[in-house]
N, C-alpha and C positions, 0 to 999 in steps of 0.2 A: 624160620623160613616163611616168607611169606607167603600168607593162602590166596591163590589166584582166584579173580573174579569171574566166576564161570557165566558163558552164554551158551545156552542150549539153542539157540533160535537158527535153522535150518543148517544143522551140522550132521543131522542124520544120525540113527542109531549108532553107527561107527564112531563118529564126534563123541557123542553123548559118553560113550562107554568108556573114551580114552579121558576125556577129561575129568570124569569122575572117579576115576583108576591113575591118575599120571602119576603120583607116590608111586604104585606098585610097578608101573609100566616103566618110567622112566621117561619122559616125553624128550628130553632131549636126547638121550641115549636112543631111541627112537628115533628121533629124526636124523641122527647119521649111521644108526647100524642096519636100518631098514634098507638105503640104498646097497649100502655094503653086502648085506645078506640077499638082495637080490642080483650081484654080481655073482656071489658063491653058489646060487641057484642056476645062474646061467653055465658057471663051467660045468654042471652035470649033465646038460644038455649036449647028446651027441649030435655034431653038424659037420663033420668032415666033408661030405659033397655039396655042401651048400644047402641042402634041399628044406630044412627047416630055418631056412633065415626070416620067413614071414612070423615063424611062432615066435623066434627068439626077437624080434622089434617090437612084437605086440607084448610080451613079456616084460622087456624093458620098461614099454612106456607106461603099462599098467603100475609098474613100482615106483616108476617115477611121478606118477600121478598120486599114488598112496602116501609115499613119503610129502608132497605137496601139500596133501589133505592134513598130514600131520603138523607141518608149519602155519597152516591157516587155523588149525585146533589150538595150538600155542600161542597165536596171536589173540582168538577166541578167548582164552582164558587168562589173558595178560592183564594186570591191573595198570591201566594207563595213569594213574593218579600218582603213581609211586616210582621214585626213581632207585629203588633198590635192585638187586639183582633177584631174578624169579625164577620158580621151576631148578631150584638148585639142587644138586646131585653132587656128592662128595664121597668118596671111598679111599682109604689109604692104599697108595700103589707101590712106594717103595719107601716106607717108613724111614729106613735109614737116611735117608737125604731128603727127607721133607717133601716129596713127590705124591701128590693126589691125584687119583680122579675126579678131578673138580670142573662142573660144569655150571653156567646160569647164564641168564640174558638179561639185559635190561633194554629200554626203550631204543638205544643206538644200534644194538645188533638183532634185537628184535628181527626187525625189517629186513634189515640184509640177510636172515637165514630163510626170508619168505621170498626173497627175491631169488635165492639161491634153487628154492623149491618150485620157483614159478618158470623158471628159465632154462631148467633141466628138460621137462617135455618136450618143448619147442625146440630144443637143441635135436633131440632124439627124432622128432617129427621133419625138420629139416634135412635130416640124412636119409630118408626113408628109400630114394631113391636113388641119389648121388652117390653113397657108399654101397659098392656092390660087391667089394670083397672081404674077407675076414668079418662078416657082421658081428659074429659073436663076439669077436675078441675088442671089436670098436665099444658096442654095448656095455661088457665089462668096464673097458677104460672108461666111458662117461659116467657111471653108476659108481665106480671106486672114486672119481674126481669130486662128483658129488658130496658123497660121504665125507673126504677130506676138506671140502671146503665149508662145508656147515660144521665139520669139527674146529675148524680156526675161529668161527666166530662165537661160539660157546664154550670155550675153552677159559678157565681162570686160573689155570695152574699153568705158568711159563714152561715148565719143560713139556707138558701137554700139547699146549700151542705152538711148540717147535715141533713136535710130532708129526701133527697134521699139518705144518706148513711144509716140511721137507714131503710129507707123502704125497700132498698135491702134485709136487713136480713130476712124479714117476709117469702117473697117466697121461698127462698132459705132454709131455716130450715124446711116449710113443704116439699119440693123436694126431702130432703134428708130422714126426717122423715117418710113420706108414702110410697114412692117409692124406698126406698134404700133395701138395702141388710139385714142381720139377726141380725145387732146391729147398727139398721138405728138410732134408738132411742138415743141411747147412744153417737154416732157420732153429732147426728142433738142439742141435748143438750149443747155439748161440744163445739160444732161451736157457739152457740148462745151466752155464756157464755164468751168465750173467746172474742170475737169480741165485745159485749156489755159493757165489761171491759174495751175496750180500747175506745169505744165511749165515755163512760162518763169521760174518764180523758181528750179527745178532747173537750168536750161541755163545760167542767169547764172554758178550757182555751179559749174557743171562746168568753164567757161570758165576761171572763177578758178583752181580747182585746177590745170588744164594751166599756166596763168601762173605760179602758183606754183612748178611743178617747172622750168619754165623757169629762173625767177630763182635756184634752188635748185642746177642742176644744168647750167644752160645748154642744155638741149633740152626741146621739148613733150613730154608723153605724156598719154594717157589711159588707161592700163594700171592696172587697178583694183589690183594687187598691189603694184605700183611706188608708186601713190598712198597705200596704206594706211602705207608709211614714212616719208611726207613729215611732217616737223617742222611744226606750224603753229602759230602763235601763238596764246594763248587767244581773246583777242578776235575775229580772224578766224575760229576754230572756232565763234564762236557765231553768226555771221551765216551762215556757210554751213551749219551745223547745222539753223539755223530756214528755211533757203531749201529744203533736202531734205527735212526733217519737214513742211511745211506742202504739199508737193506729196505726200507720201506721206499724209499726213492726210485730206487732200482724196479722194484714192483709196480709202481704207479703207472706208467714210469714218469721222472719229471726231468725235466731238462736238466743237464746233459747225457743222463742216462737212457734215454728213451732209444737208443738207435737198435736196440733187438726188436720193439715192439711192430714196426712195419713190415718187417721180414716175417715175423710170427703169423701175422695177421695173413698176409698175402697168401704165405705156403700154409698155413691151415686149413682143415676144409670148413666149410660153412658151420659145422656144430662147434669146431672147435673154436671159430672166431667168436661166435656168439656168448661160450662159456667166458674166454679169455677176456673180452671187454665187458662184459656183463658182470661178472665175478669175479674173476681172478684181480684183475686190475685193483679190484676196492680193497682186495686185502691191503693192498701199500697203504692208502689213505685211513684205512679201519686202524691199522697199526700205529700210525701216526696218533691218532684221539684216543686209544684205548692205551697204548702203551708208551709211546714218546714223549709225548707233552704231559701228560700226569707224574711219570716215574721221575722225569727231570725235568720240574718247572723253571728253574734258573738257569739252566742251561737253553733250554725250550725260550725262554724270554729273549736270551742274547743271539738267538741264531734264528729265531723266528723272521726278521727282517728280509735277512739274508736267502731264507727259504720262499719267502713269499715274492723276492727278485726274481729267481729263478723260476718260480710259477709264472708272473707276470711273461717272462721272455718266453715260457714254453707255450703259453696263450698267443702270442702276437707269430712267434716262431713256426707253431703247428699249423696256425692260419695260411701265414705267409706258403708255407711248403705245400698245404693241400691244393691252394689255387693253381698251381702249375702241374698237379697230377695228371697224366692221362689215362690212368688206371681206376675205375671205380673204388675197388678194395683198396688202395692204398691211400685214396682220398679221405676215407672214411677213417684209416687207420690215423691219419696224420690231424682228423677233426677229433679224433678220440684223446692223442695226445695234448691238443689244445682245450680242450673242454675239463678236462682233469686238473686243469691249471688253476682251475676255478675253486674245485674242492680245497685244494692245497691253500689256496689264498685263504678261503673262509677258515679253515684250521689254524693258520698262523694268527689272525686277526684274533681269534681265543675270547670270542664273546659270546651272548647267546644267539642272537642272530647270525653271525658267522659261521659257527658252528652248526646250527640247526639247519643253516643253507647247505654246509659242505653235506651232511649226511643226508639231507634230500635230494640233492644233485646227484649222491651216489645212485640214488634209487632210479633217480631221471635219466641219468647217463646209462645205467644197465637197459632200461627199456628201449630208448631210443637207440643204442648202438645194436642192441639186438635185432630190433626190427630193419635197423640199414643195412647190416650184414645178412639179415635172413634175405631178404628182397634181392639184395644184388648177387646171392648167392642162386637164387631161381634162376634170375637172367643168366649168369653164368653157366648153370645147367641147360640152359635152353640154348643158347649159343657159344658155349666155350670159349666164350673170350668175356673178359670184363672192361675191354677199352672202350671209353667214351666216345671216339669216333666211329666206334662198328655201330652204334644204336643212333636213334632219332625218330622220332613222331611215334614212339609205341602207345601215347594215349589213342592213338586211332586202331591201334591192333589189342591192344590191352587195358581198357580203362579201368577196370577193376584195382588190377594191382598199381596202375598208374594213381589213382585214388588213395591207396594205400601208403603210398610211398609219399605220397604229399602230406598227408596226417604228420607220418613218423619224421619227413624234412623238417615241415613246419613246428614240431616239438624239439628239434634238434637246435634250432637255431634260437629257441627262447621266444617262440611265439606267446602272448598272452593267451591266457584259458587251456594253456597246453603244459605239459609236466615241465619242460625246460626252463620256464618262465619263472617259474616260482623259488627253484633254486639259486638260480642265478641272480635274481634280485637281492634275495636274502644274504646271498655272500657278498653281494657288492654293498649292502647297506651295512655288513658288518666289517666289511675292511675299509669303508668311509669313516666310521665311528674309530677305528683304529687308525690308518693312514691314508687321509684322501688321494695320495699321490698313486698309489698302486691302483686305484679305481681307474683314472683318465686312461692307461695304458691298457688295462684288462677290458675296457668298453671298447677299444679300437681291435679287439678281439670279436667280439659282439658282432661288430659291424661286420666285419672279413668275414665270418664263419656265413651271415646271411649271404654274402657275394658270391662266395665259392660252391655253398649248396644249393641256391637257385639257380646258379650259373649251370652247374651241373644236371639240374633237374630238367632245366630249359633244353639243354641240348641233348638230352638222352628220351625223352618223353613229347615234347611239343614239337609243333613243325610237321611235314610231309614226312612220310618213311622214308629213308636215304638209304637203305639197303633192301632188296629182294628177301633175304632170307630171313628179316623182320616181319614181313608182311603175313606171315602163318604162324608166327610164335601163338602158343596158346596162353590163355589167360589165366588166372587162379582155377587152381582144381580145388575139390572138395578137402582134401589132406592140408593143401596150403591154406585154405581158408581157416582152419582149425588152428593155424600156427599164427597167422596175421591178425586177425579179430581180437585174441584178447592183448596183444599187444597194442593197438590202436586205442580200443575200448579203454585201457591203461593210462595211457599217454594223456586222454581227455579227462578221465575222472582226477588222474593227479593235479590236475590243473584246474580243473572247475571245482573240487573239493581237497584242498590242500589241508586242510584241517585232521582231516580222517587220517592222513598219515603225521601230520607234525604232533599233534597231541600224545601220541605213544610216546615218543622222543624228548619231549620238552623238559621234565622233570630230570630225566638222565642228562640231559645237556646243562641242563642248569646247575646242578651238582657237579659236572665235570668242569664247568667254567669256572665257579667257586673254590674251587679244590685247587685249581690252576694258579687263579688269580691272588687265593691268599697268601702265595709267596711270590709274588710277582710285583712287588710296590710300585717299580720303574714302569712297569705298562700301565697301571692303572692310572698313576698319576700323568701319563702320556696321555690315555685316553681322555682325562677329567681337564688336562690342560688344551687338547683341541676342542673339547665343548667350550672351554673357557673364552678362546680366541674366535671361534664363532658367534658366540654372544657378543663380543665385543666389537669385533666387526660389523655385527649387527646392528648394534646401538649406537657405533661410529657413523654408518651408513644413515641412520635416521637421525642423527643430530645436524651430518651435514645438510640432508634434505631441508629439517629446520632452519637452518642457518639461510638457504638457497631462499627458502617463502618469505623468510624477513626481508631479506635485501631487495626481494621483489617488490614488496609491499610499500618500503619505504620510498617516498617521491623523490 
């Protein structure tokens, strides 16, 4: 295994000790086991009468911050020049079936692990006052959910990946079903049914891969890196790819599998919406990058244009539906559907620019949606309504919150120097190199997003105060500052210093693209043909200009 390049600057004694002993501790195990251990610790705290709610909130917040520190330590010790998986841990689990406890991160999964660690404390802070009942159970479910999400991103054994994938459903189901709003049971069941349907399809394909490996080599394995090398017949690839792709498309969610998401977002508590939009949805796009495309490259090349078409439809459809939403939270939910289409489009392009833009957009989307749902939740807690018509002129009453929301809004519509611009730009460049037709429709989605987001900002925050109830609303509290400022700061940092985030993922992206394109001669030929057509068009245009100049020069 690769030795990580250590960086001890500003990590403190704990960080130095962890970095120096990562083989002994198991850094990746620590990253998901810490939240789980924290949840088990909370189980031991008696709180039948609710008197220890404050203690439980602080304990869960401290555990989540320590877990975030571990993810930052992982990043500090990560060798950004290498495309290989690092911090690898491998222990036989069920040897008879070739199942191992096999963990590792590369530049693609590393930043998603850090994003999970970053958003969890913010989600807990957002629930500090809004969650008043069953605080202990709520905190336990948030920490268990964090453990499962990190486990998904670090698993290199498909069976282990599936265990974490399904484990994530349980805490989110209860978070929506217990602490959600009026139609929470309906939304929770819909979320569970949609996701479980896709999970079953993926499980069948995973078992099929293990069987194919057994037929080829005489032994079962769920080792992802070994399965990458498996030679699968094109017809079999089609069926397996569809099983994986449908499961991940439901999770993204990709049009037309998106109908569960607006209900889940609207009914979920603020913390649930932050985690759902910020991390859970990225599991779908991560699954396409890590599993579906590299495992079945021939089928991926065949279906990529159709998936990209669905992504573009989702971009425009989500934007149009968002424009007419009277509920701020539902508007943000459809914004999420629309902008995740850019991630899928970049993945379908399967070139360095497209995939790098897709991964960057995953991170940017997590920050922007986290900020949008956080601030919408703050307004909902104060006014007990999310209707846009019930607000107006809030900048006169809440100038600091207005400023924070403006930064997140501009970031969400792709304003240059903010995080949303980099991901969308790279994604569209990659899509243009692959097939320019998709970029035209995707560009319309960018324009529409600016329309409905700025229009919503105008109606809620600008003008004069339109309702008496809004005149006495309190501006940001110190606890709310602690959750809003990191999101705004990171949105700016990602927009101004994108290389800091692009550098770790670039080697892994290059390896992934080379791996997939190596068996996709048609895709590579098409991209080369597109480049030739552009060159011929430019040369023909220049020749026509020369002819006009000669004609004008003749008497």
